[in-house]
C-alpha positions in Angstrom: 0.5 -0.1 0.1 1.3 3.5 -1.1 2.8 5.3 1.9 2.5 8.9 3.1 5.2 10.1 0.9 3.7 8.6 -2.5 0.6 10.2 -1.8 1.8 13.2 -1.5 3.6 13.0 -4.7 0.3 11.7 -6.0 -1.7 15.2 -4.8 1.4 17.4 -6.5 0.3 15.4 -9.7 -3.5 16.2 -9.1 -2.8 20.0 -8.0 -0.6 20.6 -11.3 -3.5 19.0 -13.7 -6.8 20.0 -11.8 -6.8 22.9 -9.5 -7.7 26.5 -10.5 -9.6 24.9 -13.6 -13.5 24.0 -14.7 -14.3 20.7 -14.9 -15.5 19.6 -18.3 -16.7 16.1 -17.3 -16.4 13.8 -14.8 -17.1 10.5 -14.6 -17.9 8.3 -11.8 -17.4 4.8 -12.3 -18.7 3.4 -8.8 -22.2 2.8 -8.1 -22.6 5.0 -5.2 -22.4 8.3 -6.9 -22.7 7.0 -10.7 -24.7 9.8 -11.4 -22.9 12.9 -10.1 -21.8 15.5 -12.7 -19.7 18.4 -11.5 -19.3 19.7 -15.0 -18.7 23.5 -14.5 -17.4 23.5 -11.4 -13.6 24.9 -10.6 -11.4 22.3 -8.3 -10.1 24.7 -5.9 -7.3 22.4 -4.3 -6.3 19.1 -4.0 -4.5 17.6 -0.7 -3.5 14.8 1.1 -4.0 13.3 4.6 -1.9 10.7 5.2 -2.7 8.0 2.8 -5.7 10.0 1.6 -6.3 12.4 -1.2 -8.9 15.5 -1.1 -9.8 17.1 -4.1 -12.2 20.5 -3.6 -14.2 21.9 -5.5 -16.8 24.2 -6.0 -20.1 24.3 -3.5 -18.6 23.0 -0.7 -17.8 19.3 -2.1 -15.1 17.0 -1.8 -13.8 13.9 -4.0 -12.3 11.6 -1.6 -9.7 8.6 -2.8 -7.7 6.1 -1.3 -5.5 4.0 -3.1 -5.5 1.1 -1.2 -3.2 -1.8 -2.5 -3.4 -1.3 -6.1 -5.1 2.0 -7.2 -3.5 5.2 -8.9 -4.2 8.2 -10.4 -2.9 8.8 -14.0 -2.9 12.5 -15.8 -2.4 12.9 -19.2 -3.8 15.4 -21.7 -7.4 15.6 -22.3 -9.0 14.0 -24.7 -6.3 11.3 -24.5 -7.9 7.2 -24.5 -8.1 5.9 -21.4 -7.4 2.5 -20.1 -10.0 -0.1 -21.1 -12.7 -2.3 -19.0 -13.5 -2.0 -16.1 -10.5 -1.1 -14.0 -10.7 3.0 -14.1 -12.9 3.9 -11.0 -13.1 7.7 -11.5 -12.5 10.3 -14.4 -11.7 14.2 -13.7 -11.3 15.8 -16.6 -10.9 19.8 -18.0 -10.1 21.6 -21.1 -5.8 21.0 -21.0 -5.9 17.9 -18.4 -7.7 14.4 -17.4 -7.4 12.6 -14.1 -7.7 9.2 -14.3 -8.4 7.2 -11.2 -7.4 3.7 -11.6 -8.5 0.8 -9.0 -9.4 2.8 -6.6 -9.8 1.5 -3.3 -12.1 4.4 -2.1 -14.2 7.0 -4.0 -16.5 9.4 -2.0 -18.4 12.8 -2.9 -18.6 14.4 0.7 -20.0 17.7 2.0 -18.1 17.1 5.2 -14.6 16.1 5.5 -14.4 14.4 9.0 -16.9 11.5 7.3 -13.9 10.4 5.4 -10.6 11.5 7.8 -12.1 12.4 10.6 -10.9 9.4 12.7 -7.2 10.1 11.8 -4.8 11.1 13.8 -2.3 14.2 12.7 -1.2 13.8 9.3 2.7 13.1 9.2 3.3 15.6 6.2 0.6 18.2 6.9 1.4 21.7 7.6 -0.5 21.0 11.2 1.7 18.1 12.2 1.5 17.8 16.2 3.9 15.3 17.4 2.8 15.8 20.8 -0.8 15.0 20.0 0.6 12.0 18.4 2.1 10.3 21.1 -1.2 11.6 23.4 -3.1 9.1 21.4 -0.1 6.5 21.4 -0.3 6.6 25.0 -4.1 5.9 24.9 -3.2 1.9 24.3 0.2 1.3 26.3 0.1 -2.1 26.3 -0.1 -2.3 22.6 3.1 -3.3 20.1 4.7 -0.5 18.6 5.1 -2.0 15.5 1.2 -2.1 15.3 0.6 1.3 17.1 2.4 2.8 14.4 0.6 1.5 11.5 -3.0 2.1 13.0 -3.5 5.8 11.5 -6.0 6.8 14.4 -3.0 7.3 15.8 -0.8 8.9 12.9 -1.6 9.2 9.6 0.8 8.2 7.0 3.1 5.5 7.7 3.4 2.0 6.2 5.4 -1.1 7.0 8.8 0.5 4.9 8.7 3.3 7.3 7.4 1.5 10.1 10.4 -0.9 9.6 13.1 2.1 9.1 11.7 3.9 11.9 12.6 1.3 14.2 15.6 0.2 13.0 16.7 3.9 13.4 15.7 4.3 16.8 17.0 0.9 17.9 12.9 -0.5 19.0 12.1 -4.0 19.1 8.6 -4.1 17.0 6.7 -5.6 20.2 7.9 -3.4 22.3 4.8 -2.2 24.3 3.9 1.5 23.5 3.8 2.4 27.5 7.5 0.8 27.6 8.9 3.3 24.5 11.2 5.5 25.8 11.3 9.5 23.9 7.7 8.6 21.9 8.1 12.3 20.4 11.6 11.8 18.9 10.7 8.2 17.5 7.1 9.9 15.5 9.8 12.9 14.9 11.8 10.6 13.4 9.4 9.3 11.4 8.0 12.5 9.8 11.7 13.4 8.9 12.1 10.0 6.9 9.2 10.7 5.1 9.7 14.8 4.1 12.8 13.4 2.8 11.2 11.1 0.4 8.0 13.7 -0.6 9.5 14.9 -3.5 10.9 12.1 -5.4 10.1 8.3 -6.1 11.6 5.3 -3.7 12.5 5.2 -0.8 15.7 6.3 0.9 16.4 6.0 4.5 20.3 5.2 4.4 21.3 8.5 2.2 22.7 6.3 -0.4 20.2 6.4 -3.4 21.9 3.3 -5.3 19.8 0.2 -6.1 20.0 -2.0 -2.8 21.5 0.7 -0.5 18.3 2.7 -0.2 16.5 1.3 3.2 18.5 -0.2 6.3 16.3 -3.3 6.9 13.3 -3.4 4.5 13.5 -5.5 2.0 16.7 -7.2 3.2 15.4 -10.2 5.2 18.4 -12.6 5.5 20.6 -10.3 4.4 22.9 -8.7 7.3 22.4 -5.8 8.5 24.3 -2.5 7.9 25.3 -2.0 11.2 26.2 -5.3 12.8 26.7 -8.2 10.2 24.0 -10.5 12.3 21.2 -11.3 9.6 17.8 -9.4 9.1 14.8 -11.0 10.7 11.1 -11.5 9.0 7.9 -11.8 11.1 4.4 -11.2 11.2 2.5 -9.3 13.3 -1.1 -7.3 13.3 -4.5 -8.6 12.2 -4.2 -6.6 8.6 -2.7 -9.1 5.5 -1.3 -6.3 3.7 0.6 -4.6 6.6 1.7 -7.6 8.5 5.2 -8.1 7.4 8.0 -6.4 9.8 11.6 -6.9 9.6 14.2 -5.9 12.1 18.0 -6.7 13.6 17.6 -8.7 16.7 21.0 -7.4 17.7 20.5 -4.1 16.9 17.0 -3.9 18.0 17.4 -5.9 21.5 14.1 -7.1 23.4 
């Protein structure tokens, strides 16, 4: 599932194609909004919030989309042929550009954004990021493992399996340590924010500072290979209930129990 930095980049592309332009075509290919027509309305702005995308249009309406595992937004010149079949969930077009939502996991049209993002914690890449609030939310369940708590978007929005693994490694925290036993939680979530922010302007995830293939991450994608710090083999396991987010990687020496 794309993490907050990838969704942030998607919002940037949508802003470039849609913001400030009048919609000449809208095609909602989901049953709930199949008859919706926003033609003639101006797109005010498109933003990301965690893993969610919000496209605000005239009239107090917001188009909410979520990529889930396989979704994507493609921008292309207006009039170009869109992908065939039932993969397209939404088309937003103006005189110059069209944005095509493919395999989107969620498509909503709402008047109150709280319906779709009101349950989320602070956005790691948002202008109103609040580390103290994220810590407060994490500490509501001090017995929960820090690995599970970091992926709970109700605590902080935008982190996924890659940044969970990398953040916990860099802080030397065993993924199964209870939240209440993790020292300096504010430092931990602030590091997660810095990692996402460092990658929000370019494709790919680099946490080591080395962009060469095979050198970008500390533990993610390196199960069974030597730890870059101590040489011990990187471990791989599962935690949590969500199949797409179970995988966890760590170094048993650098992240001791």
